[in-house]
C-alpha positions in Angstrom: 24.5 94.9 -64.0 21.8 92.8 -62.4 21.4 89.4 -64.2 17.8 88.1 -64.2 15.8 85.5 -65.8 12.9 86.4 -68.1 10.5 84.8 -65.5 11.6 87.5 -63.0 11.1 90.5 -65.4 8.0 91.8 -63.7 10.0 92.4 -60.5 12.4 94.7 -62.2 10.1 97.2 -64.0 12.0 100.4 -64.7 15.4 98.9 -64.0 18.4 98.1 -66.3 19.0 94.3 -66.3 20.9 91.7 -68.1 19.3 88.6 -69.6 21.3 85.6 -71.0 19.6 83.5 -73.6 18.9 83.0 -77.3 17.2 84.9 -80.0 13.8 83.2 -80.7 12.6 85.5 -83.4 13.4 88.9 -85.0 11.1 91.4 -86.7 12.5 94.5 -88.5 10.7 97.6 -89.2 12.9 100.4 -90.7 14.9 102.0 -88.0 13.4 99.6 -85.3 14.1 96.0 -84.6 11.9 93.9 -82.4 13.8 90.8 -81.1 12.1 88.1 -79.0 14.5 86.5 -76.6 14.2 83.2 -74.7 16.2 81.9 -71.8 14.5 78.7 -70.7 12.2 80.4 -68.2 10.1 82.2 -70.8 10.1 84.7 -73.7 10.4 88.6 -73.8 10.0 91.0 -76.6 12.7 93.5 -77.0 12.8 96.8 -78.9 15.9 98.6 -80.2 16.1 101.9 -82.1 19.0 102.8 -84.6 19.0 106.3 -83.4 19.3 105.6 -79.7 21.5 102.4 -79.7 23.2 102.2 -83.0 25.7 99.5 -82.0 23.0 97.2 -80.5 20.8 97.9 -83.6 23.6 96.8 -85.9 24.3 93.6 -83.9 20.7 92.6 -83.9 19.8 93.5 -87.6 19.9 90.3 -89.5 20.8 88.2 -86.5 19.9 84.5 -87.0 17.3 82.5 -85.1 18.7 80.7 -82.0 21.9 82.7 -82.0 23.1 82.9 -78.3 23.1 86.4 -76.7 23.7 88.4 -73.6 21.4 91.4 -73.7 21.1 94.4 -71.5 18.3 96.9 -71.3 15.4 98.5 -69.3 12.3 96.5 -68.3 9.1 98.3 -69.3 5.4 97.3 -68.9 3.8 96.6 -72.2 0.5 94.9 -72.2 0.7 93.9 -75.9 4.0 92.1 -75.4 4.3 88.4 -74.4 4.2 88.2 -70.6 3.2 91.8 -70.3 6.8 93.3 -70.3 9.4 94.2 -72.9 13.0 95.0 -72.8 14.4 98.3 -74.3 17.7 96.9 -75.6 20.7 99.1 -75.0 23.5 96.7 -75.4 24.0 93.1 -76.8 26.7 90.6 -77.0 26.4 87.9 -79.5 27.9 84.7 -77.9 27.5 82.6 -80.9 25.8 83.4 -84.3 24.1 80.6 -86.1 25.5 80.6 -89.6 23.2 81.8 -92.3 24.4 78.9 -94.4 23.0 76.4 -91.9 19.9 78.1 -90.4 18.1 76.7 -87.3 16.0 73.7 -88.7 12.8 74.4 -86.9 11.5 77.6 -88.4 8.4 79.4 -87.2 6.1 77.4 -89.5 4.4 74.1 -89.6 6.6 71.0 -89.6 5.8 67.3 -90.0 5.7 65.1 -86.8 8.6 62.8 -88.0 10.7 65.9 -88.8 10.1 67.4 -85.4 10.8 64.1 -83.5 14.1 63.7 -85.5 15.0 67.1 -84.2 13.6 66.6 -80.7 16.8 67.9 -79.2 16.0 71.3 -80.9 12.1 71.1 -80.9 12.0 71.4 -77.2 13.4 74.9 -77.4 10.0 76.2 -78.8 7.7 77.9 -76.3 5.1 75.1 -76.3 7.5 72.3 -75.8 9.4 74.3 -73.1 6.1 75.1 -71.3 5.2 71.3 -71.3 8.5 70.3 -69.8 8.2 73.0 -67.1 4.8 71.7 -66.2 6.3 68.1 -66.1 8.9 69.3 -63.7 6.2 70.9 -61.5 4.2 67.6 -61.5 7.3 65.7 -60.3 8.0 68.3 -57.6 4.5 68.4 -56.4 4.1 64.5 -56.4 7.2 64.1 -54.3 6.2 66.8 -52.0 2.7 65.2 -51.4 4.2 61.7 -50.9 6.7 63.0 -48.4 3.9 64.9 -46.6 2.0 61.7 -46.2 4.9 59.9 -44.4 6.1 57.9 -47.4 9.9 57.4 -47.8 11.4 57.6 -51.3 13.2 54.3 -52.1 14.6 53.1 -55.4 14.0 49.9 -57.3 16.4 48.2 -59.7 16.2 48.7 -63.5 17.5 45.2 -64.2 15.2 42.4 -63.0 15.4 38.7 -63.3 11.7 38.1 -64.0 8.4 39.7 -65.1 6.2 41.6 -63.0 3.2 42.3 -65.3 3.6 39.5 -67.8 6.3 38.1 -70.0 5.2 39.3 -73.4 6.1 43.0 -72.8 9.6 42.7 -71.5 12.8 44.1 -73.0 15.4 41.3 -72.6 19.0 42.2 -72.2 22.3 40.1 -72.1 23.6 40.5 -68.6 27.1 39.4 -67.6 28.2 36.0 -68.7 25.2 35.6 -70.9 22.7 35.6 -68.1 19.3 36.9 -69.0 17.9 40.0 -67.4 15.0 42.3 -68.2 14.3 46.0 -68.1 12.0 46.7 -65.3 8.2 46.9 -66.0 7.6 48.2 -62.5 9.3 48.8 -59.2 6.4 47.3 -57.4 7.6 43.9 -56.3 10.9 45.4 -54.9 9.2 48.1 -53.0 6.8 45.6 -51.4 10.1 44.5 -49.8 11.1 47.9 -48.7 7.6 48.6 -47.4 8.0 45.6 -45.1 11.2 47.3 -43.8 10.0 50.9 -43.8 6.3 50.7 -43.6 5.3 53.4 -46.3 7.5 53.9 -49.3 7.5 55.0 -53.0 9.7 54.8 -55.9 9.9 57.3 -58.8 11.7 56.3 -61.8 11.7 54.9 -65.5 9.9 51.8 -66.5 9.9 49.9 -69.7 7.1 48.0 -71.7 7.8 46.2 -74.9 4.1 46.1 -76.0 3.7 46.9 -79.6 1.2 49.8 -79.2 1.0 52.8 -81.4 -1.7 54.8 -79.6 -1.3 58.4 -78.4 -1.2 57.0 -74.8 1.8 54.7 -75.1 5.6 54.9 -74.8 8.1 52.1 -74.5 9.9 54.0 -71.7 8.1 56.1 -69.2 8.2 57.3 -65.7 6.0 56.0 -62.8 5.5 57.0 -59.3 4.8 53.9 -57.2 3.7 53.9 -53.5 3.5 50.8 -51.5 2.4 50.6 -47.8 2.1 47.8 -45.1 -1.3 47.6 -43.4 -3.0 49.6 -46.2 -6.0 48.1 -47.9 -7.8 49.0 -51.1 -9.9 51.9 -50.0 -7.0 53.7 -48.3 -4.9 53.2 -51.5 -7.6 54.7 -53.6 -7.8 57.7 -51.2 -4.0 58.1 -51.6 -4.3 58.2 -55.3 -7.1 60.9 -55.1 -4.9 63.0 -52.9 -1.8 62.6 -55.1 -3.4 63.4 -58.4 -5.3 66.4 -56.9 -2.1 67.8 -55.4 -0.3 67.6 -58.8 -3.2 69.3 -60.6 -3.7 72.0 -58.1 0.0 72.7 -57.9 0.2 73.1 -61.8 -2.8 75.4 -61.7 -1.2 77.5 -59.0 2.4 77.6 -60.1 2.4 77.1 -63.9 -0.6 79.2 -65.0 1.6 81.0 -67.5 2.7 77.8 -69.0 -0.9 76.5 -69.2 -1.9 79.7 -70.9 1.0 79.3 -73.4 -0.6 75.8 -74.3 -4.0 77.4 -74.6 -5.2 74.9 -72.0 -8.7 75.4 -70.6 -7.9 75.5 -67.0 -11.5 75.5 -65.9 -11.5 71.8 -66.8 -8.9 71.2 -64.2 -10.2 73.3 -61.3 -12.7 70.5 -60.1 -10.0 68.0 -59.7 -10.3 67.8 -55.9 -11.2 64.8 -53.7 -13.4 63.0 -53.4 -13.3 61.4 -56.8 -16.3 59.3 -58.0 -15.9 55.6 -57.5 -17.7 52.9 -59.4 -17.3 49.1 -59.5 -16.2 47.3 -62.6 -19.7 45.8 -62.9 -21.2 49.3 -62.8 -18.6 50.6 -65.4 -19.8 47.7 -67.7 -23.5 49.0 -67.2 -22.2 52.5 -68.2 -20.7 51.1 -71.4 -23.8 49.1 -72.2 -25.9 52.2 -71.7 -23.9 53.9 -74.4 -24.3 51.0 -76.8 -20.9 49.5 -76.1 -20.9 45.6 -76.4 -18.8 45.2 -73.2 -19.7 42.3 -70.9 -18.4 41.0 -67.6 -15.0 39.6 -68.1 -13.9 41.9 -70.8 -10.9 44.3 -70.2 -11.6 47.9 -70.3 -9.6 49.4 -73.2 -9.0 53.0 -74.4 -12.4 53.6 -76.2 -14.2 52.2 -73.1 -12.2 54.3 -70.7 -13.1 57.4 -72.6 -16.9 56.6 -72.5 -16.8 56.1 -68.8 -14.6 59.1 -67.9 -16.9 61.4 -70.0 -19.6 60.8 -67.3 -17.6 62.9 -64.8 -15.9 66.2 -64.3 -12.8 64.7 -62.6 -11.0 61.4 -62.6 -13.1 58.3 -61.7 -11.9 55.3 -59.8 -13.1 51.9 -61.3 -12.5 49.1 -58.7 -13.0 45.3 -58.2 -12.1 43.9 -61.6 -12.5 40.2 -62.5 -9.5 38.4 -61.1 -9.0 36.5 -64.2 -8.0 39.6 -66.2 -5.7 41.0 -63.5 -2.1 40.4 -62.5 -1.0 37.3 -60.4 -0.3 39.3 -57.2 -3.7 40.9 -56.7 -5.6 40.0 -53.5 -9.2 38.6 -54.2 -12.2 40.1 -52.6 -13.1 38.1 -49.6 -16.9 38.4 -50.5 -16.4 37.8 -54.1 -13.2 35.7 -54.7 -13.8 36.0 -58.5 -13.0 39.8 -58.1 -9.6 41.2 -57.5 -9.2 44.1 -55.0 -7.8 46.2 -57.9 -8.5 49.7 -59.2 -7.8 52.1 -62.0 -8.1 55.8 -62.1 -9.3 57.2 -65.4 -8.7 60.8 -66.3 -11.3 63.0 -68.1 -11.2 64.2 -71.7 -10.2 60.8 -73.1 -6.8 60.6 -71.5 -7.4 57.1 -70.0 -5.9 55.3 -67.2 -3.3 57.3 -65.2 -3.2 55.0 -62.1 -3.5 51.2 -61.8 -3.2 49.6 -58.4 -4.4 46.9 -56.0 -4.2 45.3 -52.6 -1.6 42.6 -52.9 -2.0 39.0 -51.9 -0.4 38.5 -48.5 -1.0 34.7 -48.1 1.9 32.5 -49.1 0.0 29.5 -50.4 -2.3 31.6 -52.5 0.6 33.4 -54.0 2.3 30.1 -54.9 -0.9 29.0 -56.5 -1.2 32.1 -58.6 2.3 31.9 -59.8 1.7 28.5 -61.0 -1.5 29.5 -62.6 0.3 32.2 -64.6 3.2 29.9 -65.5 5.7 32.0 -63.8 9.1 30.6 -62.6 8.8 30.1 -58.8 12.6 30.0 -58.5 12.9 33.7 -59.7 10.2 34.8 -57.1 11.8 33.0 -54.1 12.7 36.3 -52.6 9.2 37.7 -53.3 7.7 34.7 -51.6 10.0 35.3 -48.6 7.9 38.5 -47.9 4.9 36.2 -47.2 7.0 33.8 -45.0 8.3 36.4 -42.7 5.8 38.7 -41.1 3.3 39.0 -43.9 0.6 41.7 -43.6 -2.1 43.1 -46.0 -0.5 45.8 -48.1 -1.4 47.8 -51.2 0.0 50.1 -53.7 -0.3 51.5 -57.2 1.6 53.1 -60.1 0.9 56.5 -61.5 2.1 57.2 -65.0 3.8 60.5 -65.1 3.6 61.1 -68.8 -0.2 60.3 -69.0 -0.9 62.6 -66.1 1.1 65.4 -67.6 -0.4 64.9 -71.0 -3.9 65.3 -69.5 -2.9 68.4 -67.5 -1.4 70.0 -70.6 -4.1 68.9 -72.9 -1.4 67.4 -75.1 -2.5 65.6 -78.2 0.1 62.8 -78.0 2.0 61.5 -75.0 5.3 61.9 -76.9 5.2 65.6 -76.3 5.5 65.3 -72.5 8.8 63.4 -72.2 12.1 65.1 -73.3 13.2 62.3 -75.6 10.3 59.9 -76.4 10.8 56.2 -77.0 8.0 54.7 -79.0 7.5 51.6 -81.1 9.7 52.7 -84.0 11.7 55.5 -82.4 15.0 55.5 -80.4 16.5 58.5 -82.0 17.8 61.0 -80.9 
């Protein structure tokens, strides 16, 4: 018998096939049962009649939710069924029956958020959560494909670091060997600046950690970032790369995960305009936009979540805000030659209130200026000796950015909270399961 996935059902109309999965739901109506099966690629409705298949009917009747099954039957077109096809069940093997005494905890009803997060290992089996994780996988695939197509080489940065990248207040400190202090990485950036000087154009894609005590719907303590870095690339080119990357991810999700977006009831029309060029406005113009809307922001203020929403609501696609005051940006950002009080930095703000999805800059390439900045930020020069070496030996202008995967996926999915778009969210008060 041909074994298929539910995702492939439309290719086998009229044929007998076998599907291996789980019972998601079961409706009984006299001498008919209507099971719904899932297998990780989707869900499909089944139908089984007592008269035609008494053994299969008996095995299905009263079967418990999330029991694992191997089911055989004929694929039929049925517009009313999920996905447009149903399975006429002729035979079923119950691999493991969930005991009636300990039913599956997540029933087809409303549950509280804490309950669902405590059962995250089971919650992800539901169609909505599974759809989000498939879109996440598509975003990762599309991102890597785009970066590779642009001539960037994937490289890896360490998880353990000896010093801060973004600032010491948001570090997770760990005891390294022989009581030496180390920290979980906030970003791979400093390290891929080194590999960029070796390979030209590189990127890393991996987990990063921030210990800031934020409880917003946009924050996780552990999240994934894609971080490109390139020699001889300046600010405008880095912004153009960010446009291309985000557009490639969104368009790939629209093309390849339309069924999942439909499961999420996501309004796909809000994503269709996400194509370059994106609007670009200076930080000073962004402040004017905020003031126009009655926000009290002034030059020198950082742009927070509420302000990001006001600015992004002006546009139908992500907007790039560039040239921030140097005083509110990281130590390594190159000052604007025409306005040294401004950093050659940019943020990309997603529409619909999803906030910053990319933050990047041109990096300081002058040795003396970088030493000065380290001292101004009270950072230990000794820990940055290797980083300063990059400015001693063949320094060149270079740029890069970090794209937060979860924020990007949350926006694409229209998710209410970022915790839904990572398999096991780590938040301010949650490290279980």
